[in-house]
C-alpha positions as CSV (number, residue, x, y, z in Angstrom):
1,M,8.4,-76.5,24.3
2,P,11.5,-74.4,23.9
3,R,11.4,-71.0,25.6
4,I,13.2,-67.9,24.4
5,I,15.0,-66.1,27.2
6,L,15.5,-62.5,26.1
7,P,18.8,-60.8,26.9
8,S,18.7,-58.8,30.1
9,D,21.6,-56.6,28.9
10,G,19.3,-54.4,26.7
11,R,20.2,-56.1,23.4
12,Y,16.5,-56.7,22.8
13,D,14.8,-53.4,22.6
14,W,12.5,-51.5,20.3
15,L,15.4,-51.2,17.7
16,T,15.8,-55.0,17.3
17,E,13.0,-55.3,14.9
18,S,14.2,-52.5,12.7
19,K,17.8,-53.8,12.8
20,G,16.5,-57.1,11.4
21,Y,18.7,-59.4,13.5
22,L,19.4,-60.7,17.0
23,H,22.4,-62.9,17.7
24,D,23.1,-65.4,20.4
25,V,19.5,-65.6,21.9
26,D,19.3,-68.1,24.7
27,V,16.6,-70.8,24.2
28,E,15.8,-73.1,27.1
29,L,15.0,-76.6,26.0
30,D,12.6,-79.0,27.7
31,D,15.6,-80.7,29.5
32,G,16.7,-77.4,30.9
33,S,19.7,-77.0,28.6
34,I,20.3,-73.7,26.9
35,V,21.3,-73.2,23.2
36,K,22.1,-70.0,21.3
37,I,20.0,-69.1,18.3
38,N,20.6,-66.4,15.7
39,F,17.5,-64.7,14.2
40,Y,17.4,-62.6,11.0
41,D,14.7,-61.2,8.8
42,P,15.1,-61.9,5.1
43,A,16.2,-58.4,4.0
44,R,18.9,-58.1,6.7
45,L,20.2,-61.6,6.0
46,A,20.5,-60.8,2.3
47,Q,22.4,-57.7,3.1
48,D,24.8,-59.4,5.4
49,V,25.4,-62.3,3.0
50,E,26.1,-60.0,0.1
51,A,28.5,-57.9,2.2
52,E,30.4,-61.1,3.3
53,L,30.7,-62.3,-0.3
54,R,31.9,-58.9,-1.5
55,R,34.7,-59.2,1.1
56,G,35.8,-62.4,-0.8
57,T,35.0,-65.0,1.8
58,A,34.9,-68.5,0.5
59,G,31.5,-69.1,1.9
60,L,29.2,-68.6,4.9
61,S,28.0,-70.9,7.6
62,W,25.9,-70.1,10.7
63,K,24.9,-72.6,13.3
64,R,21.3,-72.4,14.5
65,L,20.2,-69.6,12.2
66,I,16.4,-69.0,11.9
67,V,15.0,-66.6,9.4
68,V,11.7,-64.9,10.5
69,E,9.5,-62.4,8.8
70,S,10.2,-59.9,11.5
71,V,12.5,-60.1,14.5
72,T,9.8,-59.9,17.2
73,L,9.4,-62.0,20.2
74,A,6.2,-63.5,18.8
75,A,7.8,-64.4,15.5
76,M,11.0,-65.8,17.1
77,Q,9.0,-67.9,19.5
78,S,6.7,-69.2,16.8
79,A,9.7,-70.2,14.7
80,V,11.4,-71.9,17.6
81,D,8.3,-73.9,18.3
82,A,8.1,-75.0,14.7
83,V,11.6,-76.3,14.1
84,A,12.5,-80.0,14.3
85,P,14.1,-81.1,17.6
86,E,17.2,-82.0,15.7
87,F,17.8,-78.3,15.0
88,F,18.9,-77.9,18.6
89,D,21.5,-80.6,18.5
C-alpha cells in the first residue's frame, strides 16, 4: 500500500488543515518509488480555481491532485489507499 511521508521541513503542522491544501506530498509506492501528490479540501480548491480563472488563465491542470474532505493525515492516507494504481503513473 502507498505510504504518505510527511514533510520534515514543518510544512505539515496544525495549520495545514485550516489552510485546506498541502502541495508536493511524498508518497512511497510499493516498489519504493516516490511520487508527489497535491491535496486540497473542496472549499480551498474552489477558491483557488476561481482566483486562477479571474486572472484570465486559459485553463487549469494539476497532476496527481486529490480532493479530500479535510487535509488531515488520516483523510489523505485513506484517499491514497483508495485511488487506482494508474493514478500514480
